[in-house]
Every structure is written in structure tokens, then in C-alpha cells.
N, C-alpha and C positions, 0 to 999 in steps of 0.2 A: 502496499500499497505507501508506504515511504518514502520506494526504493534504497534503504539502507544497503540492502544484501539483494544479492542476485542468485539466480539458478546455478546450482553448483557450488556457489560460498560456504565454507565453512563456517558456525558462526560459536564461540566460544560461551555456555552461560557459567558465570559466579553466584555461589551463595554460603552466606556461611548465616550458619544460627545461635542465637545468644552470644553475643558477648560478652565478653569477662565471665564467660563461666567455663567452672571447668567439665569436659563432657561436651561439650558440645561440635555442633556438628561442618564441616564444611565443606562442599560438594562445587564440583567442576564438572561442567555437563558440553560433550561434542555433538552441535548438529551442523545438517549441514542440508542447505536451503533447496526444495526442490517449487518447481515449475507450480505457478499460479492454474487450479483449475475451475478458470469459468468456464 
């Protein structure tokens, strides 16, 4: 929609749970951008 990524690009998403808390989980997810099905 916004033209930030094109089909074939890879996008990395990061997330951290509960800042400053022991035992929190950090997440890294790599996604491949697919063509739109419009």
C-alpha cells in the first residue's frame, strides 16, 4: 500500500517483551514480501 517494500524483498521484524524484566523474550522474524493478490 505504501510502497515501502516490493515483491521479492525481505523484511525484518523485531520485538522485545517486557523491558527491564528478567526472562523477557526477544523476537526476530524474517518475512519475504509476496506479490499482491488484488
